N, CA, C and O atoms as a CHARMM CRD file, in Angstrom:
* protein
*
  344
    1    1 MET  N    -16.98000  24.18600 -19.56400 PROA 1      0.00000
    2    1 MET  CA   -17.26900  24.25500 -18.15200 PROA 1      0.00000
    3    1 MET  C    -16.18000  23.52100 -17.36700 PROA 1      0.00000
    4    1 MET  O    -15.61300  22.53100 -17.83000 PROA 1      0.00000
    5    2 TYR  N    -15.91200  24.02900 -16.18400 PROA 2      0.00000
    6    2 TYR  CA   -14.99500  23.39500 -15.24900 PROA 2      0.00000
    7    2 TYR  C    -15.75500  23.12500 -13.96700 PROA 2      0.00000
    8    2 TYR  O    -16.63900  23.89200 -13.58400 PROA 2      0.00000
    9    3 PHE  N    -15.41200  22.04400 -13.31100 PROA 3      0.00000
   10    3 PHE  CA   -16.14200  21.61800 -12.13100 PROA 3      0.00000
   11    3 PHE  C    -15.20300  21.46500 -10.94600 PROA 3      0.00000
   12    3 PHE  O    -14.12300  20.88500 -11.05900 PROA 3      0.00000
   13    4 VAL  N    -15.63100  21.99200  -9.81200 PROA 4      0.00000
   14    4 VAL  CA   -14.98400  21.74500  -8.53500 PROA 4      0.00000
   15    4 VAL  C    -15.85800  20.71100  -7.84900 PROA 4      0.00000
   16    4 VAL  O    -17.07900  20.86400  -7.81300 PROA 4      0.00000
   17    5 TYR  N    -15.25800  19.66300  -7.30500 PROA 5      0.00000
   18    5 TYR  CA   -16.06200  18.57000  -6.78100 PROA 5      0.00000
   19    5 TYR  C    -15.51700  18.05500  -5.45600 PROA 5      0.00000
   20    5 TYR  O    -14.33600  18.20400  -5.14600 PROA 5      0.00000
   21    6 ILE  N    -16.41400  17.44200  -4.68100 PROA 6      0.00000
   22    6 ILE  CA   -16.06000  16.81500  -3.41200 PROA 6      0.00000
   23    6 ILE  C    -16.46700  15.35100  -3.49100 PROA 6      0.00000
   24    6 ILE  O    -17.60700  15.02500  -3.82400 PROA 6      0.00000
   25    7 LEU  N    -15.52400  14.48200  -3.18200 PROA 7      0.00000
   26    7 LEU  CA   -15.79200  13.05000  -3.13800 PROA 7      0.00000
   27    7 LEU  C    -15.70700  12.56400  -1.70000 PROA 7      0.00000
   28    7 LEU  O    -14.91100  13.07600  -0.91300 PROA 7      0.00000
   29    8 LYS  N    -16.52200  11.58500  -1.35900 PROA 8      0.00000
   30    8 LYS  CA   -16.47700  10.93100  -0.05000 PROA 8      0.00000
   31    8 LYS  C    -16.14500   9.46900  -0.28300 PROA 8      0.00000
   32    8 LYS  O    -16.83400   8.78300  -1.03800 PROA 8      0.00000
   33    9 SER  N    -15.09200   8.99300   0.36400 PROA 9      0.00000
   34    9 SER  CA   -14.69900   7.59700   0.25200 PROA 9      0.00000
   35    9 SER  C    -15.77100   6.70800   0.87200 PROA 9      0.00000
   36    9 SER  O    -16.30800   7.02400   1.93400 PROA 9      0.00000
   37   10 LEU  N    -16.07700   5.60800   0.21500 PROA 10     0.00000
   38   10 LEU  CA   -17.02700   4.64200   0.75400 PROA 10     0.00000
   39   10 LEU  C    -16.33400   3.63100   1.66900 PROA 10     0.00000
   40   10 LEU  O    -17.00400   2.90800   2.40500 PROA 10     0.00000
   41   11 SER  N    -15.00900   3.57400   1.63200 PROA 11     0.00000
   42   11 SER  CA   -14.27400   2.59200   2.42600 PROA 11     0.00000
   43   11 SER  C    -13.62100   3.18100   3.67600 PROA 11     0.00000
   44   11 SER  O    -13.34500   2.45400   4.63100 PROA 11     0.00000
   45   12 LYS  N    -13.37200   4.49600   3.67600 PROA 12     0.00000
   46   12 LYS  CA   -12.69600   5.13800   4.80700 PROA 12     0.00000
   47   12 LYS  C    -13.29900   6.51600   5.03400 PROA 12     0.00000
   48   12 LYS  O    -14.04600   7.01900   4.19400 PROA 12     0.00000
   49   13 ASN  N    -12.97700   7.11900   6.16200 PROA 13     0.00000
   50   13 ASN  CA   -13.45800   8.47000   6.46600 PROA 13     0.00000
   51   13 ASN  C    -12.51700   9.47800   5.79100 PROA 13     0.00000
   52   13 ASN  O    -11.60700  10.01600   6.42100 PROA 13     0.00000
   53   14 PHE  N    -12.75700   9.71700   4.50300 PROA 14     0.00000
   54   14 PHE  CA   -11.86100  10.54400   3.70500 PROA 14     0.00000
   55   14 PHE  C    -12.67300  11.32600   2.68300 PROA 14     0.00000
   56   14 PHE  O    -13.50900  10.76500   1.97500 PROA 14     0.00000
   57   15 PHE  N    -12.41400  12.63800   2.61400 PROA 15     0.00000
   58   15 PHE  CA   -13.01700  13.50800   1.60500 PROA 15     0.00000
   59   15 PHE  C    -11.91000  13.99600   0.68700 PROA 15     0.00000
   60   15 PHE  O    -10.77500  14.19800   1.11800 PROA 15     0.00000
   61   16 TYR  N    -12.24900  14.18500  -0.57900 PROA 16     0.00000
   62   16 TYR  CA   -11.28700  14.68400  -1.56100 PROA 16     0.00000
   63   16 TYR  C    -11.92400  15.82100  -2.33700 PROA 16     0.00000
   64   16 TYR  O    -13.06800  15.71700  -2.78000 PROA 16     0.00000
   65   17 THR  N    -11.18600  16.90200  -2.50100 PROA 17     0.00000
   66   17 THR  CA   -11.64200  18.05300  -3.28700 PROA 17     0.00000
   67   17 THR  C    -10.77100  18.14600  -4.53300 PROA 17     0.00000
   68   17 THR  O     -9.54400  18.10200  -4.44800 PROA 17     0.00000
   69   18 GLY  N    -11.41800  18.27500  -5.69400 PROA 18     0.00000
   70   18 GLY  CA   -10.67600  18.35400  -6.94200 PROA 18     0.00000
   71   18 GLY  C    -11.34200  19.27300  -7.94700 PROA 18     0.00000
   72   18 GLY  O    -12.38600  19.86600  -7.67800 PROA 18     0.00000
   73   19 CYS  N    -10.71800  19.37900  -9.11000 PROA 19     0.00000
   74   19 CYS  CA   -11.19000  20.25800 -10.16900 PROA 19     0.00000
   75   19 CYS  C    -10.94500  19.56500 -11.50900 PROA 19     0.00000
   76   19 CYS  O     -9.90600  18.93500 -11.70700 PROA 19     0.00000
   77   20 THR  N    -11.91100  19.68600 -12.43200 PROA 20     0.00000
   78   20 THR  CA   -11.78000  19.02500 -13.73400 PROA 20     0.00000
   79   20 THR  C    -12.67000  19.70500 -14.76600 PROA 20     0.00000
   80   20 THR  O    -13.56500  20.47500 -14.41500 PROA 20     0.00000
   81   21 ASN  N    -12.42000  19.41700 -16.03500 PROA 21     0.00000
   82   21 ASN  CA   -13.31600  19.90200 -17.08800 PROA 21     0.00000
   83   21 ASN  C    -14.23400  18.78200 -17.59300 PROA 21     0.00000
   84   21 ASN  O    -15.06800  19.01100 -18.47000 PROA 21     0.00000
   85   22 ASP  N    -14.08100  17.56400 -17.03600 PROA 22     0.00000
   86   22 ASP  CA   -14.93900  16.43200 -17.40100 PROA 22     0.00000
   87   22 ASP  C    -15.23800  15.63200 -16.13400 PROA 22     0.00000
   88   22 ASP  O    -14.49900  14.71400 -15.77800 PROA 22     0.00000
   89   23 LEU  N    -16.31700  15.98600 -15.46700 PROA 23     0.00000
   90   23 LEU  CA   -16.63800  15.42300 -14.15900 PROA 23     0.00000
   91   23 LEU  C    -16.89100  13.92000 -14.21600 PROA 23     0.00000
   92   23 LEU  O    -16.41500  13.18200 -13.35300 PROA 23     0.00000
   93   24 LYS  N    -17.61800  13.46600 -15.19900 PROA 24     0.00000
   94   24 LYS  CA   -17.93400  12.03200 -15.31300 PROA 24     0.00000
   95   24 LYS  C    -16.66300  11.19600 -15.49900 PROA 24     0.00000
   96   24 LYS  O    -16.48700  10.17100 -14.84000 PROA 24     0.00000
   97   25 ARG  N    -15.77800  11.64200 -16.40400 PROA 25     0.00000
   98   25 ARG  CA   -14.52000  10.92900 -16.64100 PROA 25     0.00000
   99   25 ARG  C    -13.67000  10.89900 -15.37200 PROA 25     0.00000
  100   25 ARG  O    -13.11500   9.86200 -15.00900 PROA 25     0.00000
  101   26 ARG  N    -13.57700  12.04800 -14.70500 PROA 26     0.00000
  102   26 ARG  CA   -12.72800  12.14600 -13.51500 PROA 26     0.00000
  103   26 ARG  C    -13.24300  11.26500 -12.38000 PROA 26     0.00000
  104   26 ARG  O    -12.45400  10.63000 -11.68000 PROA 26     0.00000
  105   27 LEU  N    -14.55600  11.22500 -12.19500 PROA 27     0.00000
  106   27 LEU  CA   -15.14000  10.36200 -11.17400 PROA 27     0.00000
  107   27 LEU  C    -14.83200   8.89300 -11.48300 PROA 27     0.00000
  108   27 LEU  O    -14.50700   8.12200 -10.58100 PROA 27     0.00000
  109   28 ASN  N    -14.93300   8.51400 -12.74300 PROA 28     0.00000
  110   28 ASN  CA   -14.58400   7.14200 -13.14700 PROA 28     0.00000
  111   28 ASN  C    -13.11400   6.83500 -12.86200 PROA 28     0.00000
  112   28 ASN  O    -12.78500   5.73900 -12.41000 PROA 28     0.00000
  113   29 GLU  N    -12.23300   7.79800 -13.12400 PROA 29     0.00000
  114   29 GLU  CA   -10.80400   7.60000 -12.84000 PROA 29     0.00000
  115   29 GLU  C    -10.57900   7.36900 -11.34700 PROA 29     0.00000
  116   29 GLU  O     -9.83000   6.47200 -10.96000 PROA 29     0.00000
  117   30 HSD  N    -11.22700   8.17800 -10.51300 PROA 30     0.00000
  118   30 HSD  CA   -11.09800   7.99600  -9.06400 PROA 30     0.00000
  119   30 HSD  C    -11.62700   6.62400  -8.65300 PROA 30     0.00000
  120   30 HSD  O    -10.98600   5.93000  -7.86400 PROA 30     0.00000
  121   31 ASN  N    -12.77100   6.22900  -9.17000 PROA 31     0.00000
  122   31 ASN  CA   -13.39700   4.96300  -8.76800 PROA 31     0.00000
  123   31 ASN  C    -12.73500   3.72500  -9.35600 PROA 31     0.00000
  124   31 ASN  O    -12.99000   2.61300  -8.89300 PROA 31     0.00000
  125   32 ASN  N    -11.89300   3.89700 -10.36300 PROA 32     0.00000
  126   32 ASN  CA   -11.14000   2.78000 -10.93900 PROA 32     0.00000
  127   32 ASN  C     -9.73300   2.69400 -10.36900 PROA 32     0.00000
  128   32 ASN  O     -8.94200   1.85700 -10.80400 PROA 32     0.00000
  129   33 GLY  N     -9.40800   3.54800  -9.39800 PROA 33     0.00000
  130   33 GLY  CA    -8.08700   3.52300  -8.78100 PROA 33     0.00000
  131   33 GLY  C     -6.98700   4.06600  -9.66300 PROA 33     0.00000
  132   33 GLY  O     -5.82300   3.70900  -9.48200 PROA 33     0.00000
  133   34 GLU  N     -7.32600   4.92500 -10.61800 PROA 34     0.00000
  134   34 GLU  CA    -6.34900   5.45900 -11.56700 PROA 34     0.00000
  135   34 GLU  C     -5.69900   6.75900 -11.09500 PROA 34     0.00000
  136   34 GLU  O     -4.79200   7.26900 -11.75200 PROA 34     0.00000
  137   35 VAL  N     -6.15200   7.29600  -9.96300 PROA 35     0.00000
  138   35 VAL  CA    -5.59500   8.54700  -9.43900 PROA 35     0.00000
  139   35 VAL  C     -4.74000   8.19200  -8.22800 PROA 35     0.00000
  140   35 VAL  O     -5.25300   7.68900  -7.22800 PROA 35     0.00000
  141   36 VAL  N     -3.44300   8.45200  -8.31600 PROA 36     0.00000
  142   36 VAL  CA    -2.49800   8.03700  -7.28400 PROA 36     0.00000
  143   36 VAL  C     -2.89700   8.56800  -5.90800 PROA 36     0.00000
  144   36 VAL  O     -2.83900   7.82700  -4.92600 PROA 36     0.00000
  145   37 SER  N     -3.30000   9.83200  -5.81900 PROA 37     0.00000
  146   37 SER  CA    -3.58700  10.42900  -4.51300 PROA 37     0.00000
  147   37 SER  C     -4.83700   9.88000  -3.84800 PROA 37     0.00000
  148   37 SER  O     -4.98700  10.01800  -2.63400 PROA 37     0.00000
  149   38 THR  N     -5.73800   9.26300  -4.59900 PROA 38     0.00000
  150   38 THR  CA    -6.96900   8.74000  -4.00000 PROA 38     0.00000
  151   38 THR  C     -7.08600   7.22200  -4.07600 PROA 38     0.00000
  152   38 THR  O     -8.05600   6.65100  -3.57800 PROA 38     0.00000
  153   39 LYS  N     -6.12600   6.57700  -4.68200 PROA 39     0.00000
  154   39 LYS  CA    -6.20100   5.12200  -4.87700 PROA 39     0.00000
  155   39 LYS  C     -6.44000   4.34500  -3.57400 PROA 39     0.00000
  156   39 LYS  O     -7.23200   3.40200  -3.58300 PROA 39     0.00000
  157   40 PRO  N     -5.79200   4.69900  -2.45600 PROA 40     0.00000
  158   40 PRO  CA    -6.01200   3.93700  -1.22400 PROA 40     0.00000
  159   40 PRO  C     -7.42700   4.09700  -0.63800 PROA 40     0.00000
  160   40 PRO  O     -7.80300   3.36800   0.27900 PROA 40     0.00000
  161   41 TYR  N     -8.19700   5.03700  -1.16000 PROA 41     0.00000
  162   41 TYR  CA    -9.48500   5.36700  -0.55900 PROA 41     0.00000
  163   41 TYR  C    -10.69600   5.01900  -1.42100 PROA 41     0.00000
  164   41 TYR  O    -11.82700   5.19000  -0.96800 PROA 41     0.00000
  165   42 PHE  N    -10.49700   4.53500  -2.65100 PROA 42     0.00000
  166   42 PHE  CA   -11.64000   4.29600  -3.52000 PROA 42     0.00000
  167   42 PHE  C    -12.40200   3.06600  -3.05400 PROA 42     0.00000
  168   42 PHE  O    -11.81700   2.19800  -2.40600 PROA 42     0.00000
  169   43 PRO  N    -13.69000   2.96500  -3.36500 PROA 43     0.00000
  170   43 PRO  CA   -14.51900   3.77200  -4.27000 PROA 43     0.00000
  171   43 PRO  C    -15.06700   5.02400  -3.57900 PROA 43     0.00000
  172   43 PRO  O    -14.98600   5.17000  -2.36000 PROA 43     0.00000
  173   44 PHE  N    -15.62600   5.92200  -4.39800 PROA 44     0.00000
  174   44 PHE  CA   -16.12300   7.21400  -3.93400 PROA 44     0.00000
  175   44 PHE  C    -17.55900   7.47300  -4.36400 PROA 44     0.00000
  176   44 PHE  O    -18.04500   6.93800  -5.36000 PROA 44     0.00000
  177   45 ASP  N    -18.21500   8.31000  -3.57600 PROA 45     0.00000
  178   45 ASP  CA   -19.48200   8.93000  -3.96900 PROA 45     0.00000
  179   45 ASP  C    -19.21300  10.40000  -4.23000 PROA 45     0.00000
  180   45 ASP  O    -18.46300  11.03600  -3.48900 PROA 45     0.00000
  181   46 LEU  N    -19.80700  10.93700  -5.25800 PROA 46     0.00000
  182   46 LEU  CA   -19.76500  12.37300  -5.50700 PROA 46     0.00000
  183   46 LEU  C    -20.79600  13.01000  -4.57900 PROA 46     0.00000
  184   46 LEU  O    -21.98700  12.71700  -4.68500 PROA 46     0.00000
  185   47 VAL  N    -20.35100  13.87800  -3.67300 PROA 47     0.00000
  186   47 VAL  CA   -21.28300  14.45600  -2.70600 PROA 47     0.00000
  187   47 VAL  C    -21.58000  15.92600  -2.97500 PROA 47     0.00000
  188   47 VAL  O    -22.54200  16.47300  -2.43600 PROA 47     0.00000
  189   48 TYR  N    -20.75200  16.57800  -3.81200 PROA 48     0.00000
  190   48 TYR  CA   -20.96500  18.00300  -4.06300 PROA 48     0.00000
  191   48 TYR  C    -20.16300  18.40600  -5.28700 PROA 48     0.00000
  192   48 TYR  O    -19.05400  17.91800  -5.50400 PROA 48     0.00000
  193   49 TYR  N    -20.73400  19.30200  -6.08500 PROA 49     0.00000
  194   49 TYR  CA   -19.94600  19.90900  -7.15900 PROA 49     0.00000
  195   49 TYR  C    -20.50000  21.28100  -7.49900 PROA 49     0.00000
  196   49 TYR  O    -21.66900  21.57600  -7.25100 PROA 49     0.00000
  197   50 GLU  N    -19.65000  22.10400  -8.06700 PROA 50     0.00000
  198   50 GLU  CA   -20.00400  23.43300  -8.56200 PROA 50     0.00000
  199   50 GLU  C    -19.43800  23.55700  -9.97200 PROA 50     0.00000
  200   50 GLU  O    -18.36800  23.02700 -10.27000 PROA 50     0.00000
  201   51 ALA  N    -20.16300  24.25800 -10.83400 PROA 51     0.00000
  202   51 ALA  CA   -19.70000  24.50800 -12.19900 PROA 51     0.00000
  203   51 ALA  C    -19.18900  25.93400 -12.31300 PROA 51     0.00000
  204   51 ALA  O    -19.77100  26.86400 -11.75600 PROA 51     0.00000
  205   52 CYS  N    -18.09600  26.09100 -13.04100 PROA 52     0.00000
  206   52 CYS  CA   -17.51400  27.40900 -13.31000 PROA 52     0.00000
  207   52 CYS  C    -17.31600  27.53800 -14.82100 PROA 52     0.00000
  208   52 CYS  O    -17.08300  26.54800 -15.51400 PROA 52     0.00000
  209   53 ILE  N    -17.41000  28.74800 -15.30900 PROA 53     0.00000
  210   53 ILE  CA   -17.26700  28.96700 -16.74300 PROA 53     0.00000
  211   53 ILE  C    -15.80900  28.94100 -17.18400 PROA 53     0.00000
  212   53 ILE  O    -15.50700  28.52500 -18.30300 PROA 53     0.00000
  213   54 ASN  N    -14.90400  29.38100 -16.31700 PROA 54     0.00000
  214   54 ASN  CA   -13.50800  29.31900 -16.75100 PROA 54     0.00000
  215   54 ASN  C    -12.61300  28.61700 -15.72700 PROA 54     0.00000
  216   54 ASN  O    -12.92700  28.54100 -14.54000 PROA 54     0.00000
  217   55 GLU  N    -11.50700  28.11800 -16.22600 PROA 55     0.00000
  218   55 GLU  CA   -10.59200  27.29200 -15.45100 PROA 55     0.00000
  219   55 GLU  C    -10.00800  28.03400 -14.25100 PROA 55     0.00000
  220   55 GLU  O     -9.90900  27.47600 -13.15800 PROA 55     0.00000
  221   56 LYS  N     -9.63000  29.26500 -14.45300 PROA 56     0.00000
  222   56 LYS  CA    -9.01000  30.04400 -13.38200 PROA 56     0.00000
  223   56 LYS  C     -9.96800  30.19600 -12.19100 PROA 56     0.00000
  224   56 LYS  O     -9.56000  30.05300 -11.03900 PROA 56     0.00000
  225   57 ASP  N    -11.22900  30.48300 -12.47600 PROA 57     0.00000
  226   57 ASP  CA   -12.22400  30.61400 -11.40300 PROA 57     0.00000
  227   57 ASP  C    -12.42800  29.28600 -10.68900 PROA 57     0.00000
  228   57 ASP  O    -12.58400  29.26000  -9.46900 PROA 57     0.00000
  229   58 ALA  N    -12.42800  28.18800 -11.43000 PROA 58     0.00000
  230   58 ALA  CA   -12.62600  26.86900 -10.82900 PROA 58     0.00000
  231   58 ALA  C    -11.47100  26.52500  -9.88300 PROA 58     0.00000
  232   58 ALA  O    -11.70700  26.03400  -8.77900 PROA 58     0.00000
  233   59 PHE  N    -10.24500  26.77200 -10.29600 PROA 59     0.00000
  234   59 PHE  CA    -9.10600  26.45900  -9.43600 PROA 59     0.00000
  235   59 PHE  C     -9.05700  27.38100  -8.22000 PROA 59     0.00000
  236   59 PHE  O     -8.63600  26.96100  -7.14200 PROA 59     0.00000
  237   60 ARG  N     -9.48100  28.62700  -8.38400 PROA 60     0.00000
  238   60 ARG  CA    -9.56000  29.53500  -7.24300 PROA 60     0.00000
  239   60 ARG  C    -10.59900  29.03100  -6.24300 PROA 60     0.00000
  240   60 ARG  O    -10.37500  29.07800  -5.03300 PROA 60     0.00000
  241   61 ARG  N    -11.73900  28.54600  -6.75100 PROA 61     0.00000
  242   61 ARG  CA   -12.78600  28.01400  -5.88100 PROA 61     0.00000
  243   61 ARG  C    -12.32200  26.73500  -5.18600 PROA 61     0.00000
  244   61 ARG  O    -12.61700  26.53200  -4.00800 PROA 61     0.00000
  245   62 GLU  N    -11.60200  25.87100  -5.90100 PROA 62     0.00000
  246   62 GLU  CA   -11.05200  24.65500  -5.28600 PROA 62     0.00000
  247   62 GLU  C    -10.13300  25.02000  -4.12600 PROA 62     0.00000
  248   62 GLU  O    -10.22100  24.43100  -3.04900 PROA 62     0.00000
  249   63 LYS  N     -9.26300  25.98000  -4.34600 PROA 63     0.00000
  250   63 LYS  CA    -8.33800  26.40700  -3.29800 PROA 63     0.00000
  251   63 LYS  C     -9.11200  26.92000  -2.08500 PROA 63     0.00000
  252   63 LYS  O     -8.74900  26.62100  -0.94700 PROA 63     0.00000
  253   64 TYR  N    -10.17900  27.69200  -2.32100 PROA 64     0.00000
  254   64 TYR  CA   -10.99600  28.20700  -1.22500 PROA 64     0.00000
  255   64 TYR  C    -11.65100  27.06500  -0.45600 PROA 64     0.00000
  256   64 TYR  O    -11.62700  27.06500   0.77500 PROA 64     0.00000
  257   65 LEU  N    -12.23500  26.09200  -1.15500 PROA 65     0.00000
  258   65 LEU  CA   -12.93600  24.99400  -0.49100 PROA 65     0.00000
  259   65 LEU  C    -11.99000  24.12000   0.32300 PROA 65     0.00000
  260   65 LEU  O    -12.43200  23.41600   1.23100 PROA 65     0.00000
  261   66 LYS  N    -10.71000  24.15300   0.01700 PROA 66     0.00000
  262   66 LYS  CA    -9.72400  23.40300   0.78600 PROA 66     0.00000
  263   66 LYS  C     -9.24500  24.17100   2.01700 PROA 66     0.00000
  264   66 LYS  O     -8.58000  23.60300   2.88300 PROA 66     0.00000
  265   67 SER  N     -9.58100  25.46000   2.09600 PROA 67     0.00000
  266   67 SER  CA    -9.16400  26.28200   3.22900 PROA 67     0.00000
  267   67 SER  C    -10.09500  26.06300   4.42300 PROA 67     0.00000
  268   67 SER  O    -11.13900  25.42300   4.30000 PROA 67     0.00000
  269   68 ARG  N     -9.70800  26.59500   5.56100 PROA 68     0.00000
  270   68 ARG  CA   -10.54500  26.48300   6.76500 PROA 68     0.00000
  271   68 ARG  C    -11.91600  27.09400   6.53600 PROA 68     0.00000
  272   68 ARG  O    -12.92900  26.49300   6.89200 PROA 68     0.00000
  273   69 LEU  N    -11.95800  28.27700   5.94700 PROA 69     0.00000
  274   69 LEU  CA   -13.24700  28.93000   5.66800 PROA 69     0.00000
  275   69 LEU  C    -14.08100  28.12100   4.68200 PROA 69     0.00000
  276   69 LEU  O    -15.29800  28.01300   4.83400 PROA 69     0.00000
  277   70 GLY  N    -13.43200  27.55700   3.68200 PROA 70     0.00000
  278   70 GLY  CA   -14.13300  26.73900   2.70200 PROA 70     0.00000
  279   70 GLY  C    -14.69700  25.46900   3.31700 PROA 70     0.00000
  280   70 GLY  O    -15.81100  25.06000   2.99000 PROA 70     0.00000
  281   71 LYS  N    -13.93600  24.84600   4.20200 PROA 71     0.00000
  282   71 LYS  CA   -14.42300  23.64100   4.87000 PROA 71     0.00000
  283   71 LYS  C    -15.61000  23.96000   5.77300 PROA 71     0.00000
  284   71 LYS  O    -16.54700  23.16900   5.87100 PROA 71     0.00000
  285   72 ASN  N    -15.57200  25.12300   6.43500 PROA 72     0.00000
  286   72 ASN  CA   -16.72600  25.54900   7.24000 PROA 72     0.00000
  287   72 ASN  C    -17.94600  25.76700   6.35700 PROA 72     0.00000
  288   72 ASN  O    -19.05500  25.37400   6.71800 PROA 72     0.00000
  289   73 TYR  N    -17.74400  26.39100   5.19900 PROA 73     0.00000
  290   73 TYR  CA   -18.83500  26.59200   4.24700 PROA 73     0.00000
  291   73 TYR  C    -19.44600  25.24700   3.84000 PROA 73     0.00000
  292   73 TYR  O    -20.66800  25.09200   3.82200 PROA 73     0.00000
  293   74 LEU  N    -18.59000  24.28300   3.51500 PROA 74     0.00000
  294   74 LEU  CA   -19.07900  22.96400   3.09000 PROA 74     0.00000
  295   74 LEU  C    -19.82200  22.23600   4.21300 PROA 74     0.00000
  296   74 LEU  O    -20.82400  21.56600   3.96300 PROA 74     0.00000
  297   75 ARG  N    -19.33300  22.36700   5.45100 PROA 75     0.00000
  298   75 ARG  CA   -20.04200  21.73300   6.57100 PROA 75     0.00000
  299   75 ARG  C    -21.45400  22.28300   6.69600 PROA 75     0.00000
  300   75 ARG  O    -22.40000  21.53500   6.94500 PROA 75     0.00000
  301   76 LYS  N    -21.59400  23.58900   6.52400 PROA 76     0.00000
  302   76 LYS  CA   -22.92300  24.20400   6.58400 PROA 76     0.00000
  303   76 LYS  C    -23.75500  23.81600   5.37000 PROA 76     0.00000
  304   76 LYS  O    -24.94200  23.52100   5.50300 PROA 76     0.00000
  305   77 ARG  N    -23.15300  23.81300   4.20500 PROA 77     0.00000
  306   77 ARG  CA   -23.85800  23.50700   2.95600 PROA 77     0.00000
  307   77 ARG  C    -24.35000  22.06500   2.92400 PROA 77     0.00000
  308   77 ARG  O    -25.42300  21.78000   2.39200 PROA 77     0.00000
  309   78 LEU  N    -23.56000  21.15700   3.49700 PROA 78     0.00000
  310   78 LEU  CA   -23.88500  19.73600   3.48100 PROA 78     0.00000
  311   78 LEU  C    -24.39100  19.23700   4.84100 PROA 78     0.00000
  312   78 LEU  O    -24.38500  18.03500   5.10700 PROA 78     0.00000
  313   79 GLU  N    -24.81800  20.14700   5.68000 PROA 79     0.00000
  314   79 GLU  CA   -25.20300  19.82600   7.05100 PROA 79     0.00000
  315   79 GLU  C    -26.20400  18.66700   7.15200 PROA 79     0.00000
  316   79 GLU  O    -25.98800  17.73600   7.92800 PROA 79     0.00000
  317   80 ASN  N    -27.26700  18.71000   6.39700 PROA 80     0.00000
  318   80 ASN  CA   -28.28300  17.65100   6.46600 PROA 80     0.00000
  319   80 ASN  C    -27.73800  16.32000   5.97200 PROA 80     0.00000
  320   80 ASN  O    -28.00500  15.28100   6.57500 PROA 80     0.00000
  321   81 TRP  N    -26.98100  16.33900   4.88300 PROA 81     0.00000
  322   81 TRP  CA   -26.41300  15.10000   4.35800 PROA 81     0.00000
  323   81 TRP  C    -25.43000  14.49800   5.35900 PROA 81     0.00000
  324   81 TRP  O    -25.44400  13.28900   5.58700 PROA 81     0.00000
  325   82 LEU  N    -24.57700  15.32900   5.95900 PROA 82     0.00000
  326   82 LEU  CA   -23.61000  14.83400   6.92800 PROA 82     0.00000
  327   82 LEU  C    -24.30700  14.23700   8.14200 PROA 82     0.00000
  328   82 LEU  O    -23.85600  13.22700   8.68200 PROA 82     0.00000
  329   83 ARG  N    -25.40000  14.85200   8.57100 PROA 83     0.00000
  330   83 ARG  CA   -26.15700  14.35300   9.71100 PROA 83     0.00000
  331   83 ARG  C    -26.74700  12.97900   9.39200 PROA 83     0.00000
  332   83 ARG  O    -26.75000  12.09700  10.25000 PROA 83     0.00000
  333   84 LEU  N    -27.24200  12.78900   8.18200 PROA 84     0.00000
  334   84 LEU  CA   -27.79600  11.50300   7.77600 PROA 84     0.00000
  335   84 LEU  C    -26.74300  10.40200   7.74600 PROA 84     0.00000
  336   84 LEU  O    -27.03500   9.24400   8.04100 PROA 84     0.00000
  337   85 LYS  N    -25.51500  10.77300   7.38800 PROA 85     0.00000
  338   85 LYS  CA   -24.44400   9.79000   7.25500 PROA 85     0.00000
  339   85 LYS  C    -23.78300   9.44500   8.59200 PROA 85     0.00000
  340   85 LYS  O    -22.98700   8.50900   8.66400 PROA 85     0.00000
  341   86 SER  N    -24.10200  10.18700   9.64000 PROA 86     0.00000
  342   86 SER  CA   -23.46800   9.94700  10.95700 PROA 86     0.00000
  343   86 SER  C    -24.07100   8.74100  11.63900 PROA 86     0.00000
  344   86 SER  O    -23.66500   8.39100  12.74700 PROA 86     0.00000
């Protein structure tokens, strides 16, 4: 399985979208400051993820979620959670 995931920084107003085949390990790497691109923003909460059966589909979905249409989809999908966090 491959996972597309969204992280929310607990220290700053920052969201990160990524893809991995080991979600637990990857979340630990982000929260331990081991990922260069997210190190200034850790720690993180996992706020959303999707599972895909193959890697190609997961990376295609990650690319979509990073697009304008994908971000609109996520705003609608996470609408209640975002409202609670405001």
